[in-house]
C-alpha positions as MATLAB code, in Angstrom:
seq = 'MKRITVFCGSSFGTDPLFEKQAYLTGQTLAAKGIGLVYGGAQVGLMGAVANGVLNTGGEAIGVLPHFLQTKEIAHNGLTELILVESMHERKTKMNELCDGVIALPGGFGTLEELFEMLTWGQLGLHKKPVGLLNINGFYDELMAFVNTMVDKGLLKPVNRDMLLVDSTIEGLLVKMEAYKAPETGKWISKETT';
ca = [
      81.153  106.373   97.779;
      80.711  110.157   98.374;
      84.357  110.790   98.932;
      87.742  108.892   98.209;
      91.140  109.930   99.836;
      93.941  109.505   97.533;
      97.414  109.033   98.801;
     100.282  110.038   96.214;
     103.607  111.417   95.505;
     104.339  115.284   96.010;
     106.550  114.805   92.924;
     105.970  113.798   89.450;
     108.388  110.877   89.115;
     110.055  109.819   85.974;
     107.192  108.434   83.935;
     105.200  111.110   82.339;
     102.156  108.584   82.657;
     101.932  108.965   86.508;
     101.001  112.785   85.893;
      98.329  111.975   83.330;
      97.026  109.209   85.173;
      96.737  111.156   88.179;
      94.986  113.956   86.467;
      92.398  111.533   84.854;
      91.839  110.059   88.386;
      90.681  113.596   89.522;
      88.535  114.075   86.268;
      86.981  110.554   86.850;
      86.079  111.168   90.433;
      84.671  114.522   89.711;
      82.346  113.094   86.686;
      81.225  110.498   88.859;
      80.134  113.003   91.515;
      82.852  111.457   93.979;
      84.791  114.291   96.373;
      88.458  114.086   96.763;
      90.333  114.012  100.019;
      94.188  114.211   99.796;
      96.970  115.962  101.076;
      96.315  119.577  100.109;
      99.327  120.538   98.077;
      99.658  121.845   94.397;
     102.828  120.096   93.769;
     103.485  116.789   91.839;
     100.948  114.085   91.498;
      99.086  115.568   94.552;
      98.388  118.948   92.511;
      97.632  116.714   89.392;
      94.606  114.820   91.135;
      93.332  117.773   92.507;
      93.382  119.867   89.184;
      91.700  117.216   87.541;
      89.044  117.235   90.028;
      88.585  120.916   90.119;
      88.973  121.494   86.419;
      86.086  119.154   85.869;
      83.875  120.889   88.557;
      84.226  118.409   91.496;
      85.178  118.963   95.197;
      88.459  118.691   96.379;
      89.324  118.840  100.185;
      92.894  119.258  101.016;
      94.237  118.070  104.903;
      97.838  119.476  105.463;
      99.841  119.693  108.627;
     101.014  123.463  109.413;
     104.663  122.553  108.913;
     104.206  121.304  105.419;
     102.275  124.196  104.147;
     105.515  126.094  102.669;
     107.329  122.631  101.642;
     104.341  120.793   99.987;
     102.790  124.426   98.628;
      99.351  124.456   99.850;
      96.983  124.458   96.774;
      95.177  127.645   96.805;
      91.958  126.668   94.622;
      90.722  123.693   96.876;
      86.837  123.821   97.838;
      88.444  123.460  101.493;
      91.931  123.454  102.864;
      92.070  121.935  106.637;
      95.166  122.685  108.615;
      96.226  120.253  111.045;
      99.107  119.818  113.660;
     100.862  116.337  112.790;
     100.799  113.678  110.032;
      99.013  111.341  112.519;
      96.232  114.074  112.707;
      96.323  114.479  108.969;
      95.421  110.598  108.263;
      92.949  110.469  111.166;
      90.942  113.510  109.403;
      91.226  112.117  105.828;
      89.905  108.830  107.070;
      87.046  110.641  109.009;
      86.235  112.554  105.597;
      86.454  109.505  103.004;
      84.697  106.542  102.349;
      87.208  104.718  100.369;
      91.163  105.050   99.832;
      93.254  104.911   96.567;
      97.150  105.069   96.305;
      98.644  105.998   93.316;
     102.275  105.944   92.486;
     104.382  107.715   95.355;
     107.235  107.257   97.810;
     107.701  106.493  101.444;
     104.884  108.866  102.700;
     102.639  107.088  100.081;
     103.532  103.448  101.448;
     103.314  104.649  104.870;
      99.587  106.241  104.545;
      98.755  103.070  102.424;
      99.369  100.390  104.935;
      98.448  102.332  107.863;
      94.782  102.518  106.155;
      95.168   98.674  105.527;
      96.152   97.761  109.136;
      93.011   99.992  110.347;
      91.089   97.806  108.237;
      92.604   94.659  108.875;
      92.157   95.471  112.767;
      88.525   96.365  111.961;
      88.727  100.077  112.824;
      87.042  100.656  109.269;
      85.634   98.612  106.548;
      86.389  101.006  103.712;
      87.915   99.687  100.277;
      91.417  100.338   99.812;
      93.009  100.458   96.357;
      96.351  100.651   94.381;
      95.978  102.266   91.076;
      98.984  100.213   89.290;
      99.964  102.611   86.806;
     102.281  101.184   84.277;
     103.187   98.162   86.388;
     104.224  100.561   89.174;
     103.144   98.228   92.100;
     104.024   94.845   90.606;
     106.958   94.165   92.723;
     104.942   95.593   96.048;
     102.366   93.060   95.248;
     105.056   90.430   94.426;
     106.105   90.913   98.249;
     102.638   90.959   99.623;
     102.145   87.463   98.064;
     105.388   86.667   99.719;
     104.065   87.708  103.294;
     101.105   85.269  102.581;
     103.529   82.495  101.334;
     105.675   82.817  104.470;
     102.559   82.699  106.806;
     102.842   86.330  108.021;
      99.687   87.502  106.106;
      96.273   85.682  105.906;
      95.166   85.827  102.133;
      91.858   87.201  103.577;
      93.729   90.239  104.610;
      95.708   90.415  101.417;
      92.621   90.454   99.356;
      91.529   93.512  101.179;
      94.016   95.413   99.083;
      92.364   95.684   95.511;
      94.614   96.190   92.459;
      93.747   97.737   88.979;
      95.509   99.443   86.467;
      92.559  101.899   85.290;
      90.957  104.118   87.657;
      87.667  102.825   86.218;
      88.263   99.456   86.935;
      89.424  100.087   90.383;
      86.353  102.176   91.219;
      84.207   99.077   89.985;
      86.219   96.856   92.431;
      85.750   99.274   95.071;
      82.230   99.720   94.871;
      81.800   95.900   95.131;
      84.199   95.623   98.188;
      82.890   93.590  101.209;
      85.016   93.965  104.288;
      86.295   90.324  106.080;
      83.720   89.495  108.488;
      86.208   89.494  111.337;
      89.064   91.986  112.238;
      92.600   90.638  113.071;
      92.883   89.493  116.622;
      96.282   88.912  118.150;
      97.514   85.946  119.663;
     100.508   83.366  119.390;
      98.425   81.172  117.277;
      97.383   83.910  114.448;
      99.231   85.841  112.170;
];
């Protein structure tokens, strides 16, 4: 993997481990020669990941919509900052630039971005690994709910297994390197879910 897109919060949250692990994620990517693609902000966990990359001599590319340039406060030390018009254009550009996706703790925006990338993979629009860095059990309830979707027949196990989960960045990267996308994308009919 040459570049990984990281989705995460524009705030730090209440657990100090989130910021430490976000920074470590950036350091680890840079140490492995993997470039960062992310939302372009200098604040919150987003800024921590970027700073971890930059302070370790790595590449950090931000993709930021014009209207968020002042709200999310664009990081001024990036390798490259790409300004786009919309949130959809942001995700499309981030997808074009990366070979995999990782979500760290975050809110609605992080989940929306994560699930869009999973959906694109489920539909066969990409074959990239998508991972959750489950820092301090942050995503435990989400994974329980994903299992409920499978139990209730609304998600196939093969599609659930597209979401790679680990509590450490090193472990997650190993899983991502070994990832093989499902052979068939989801097709829609009355008989399938």
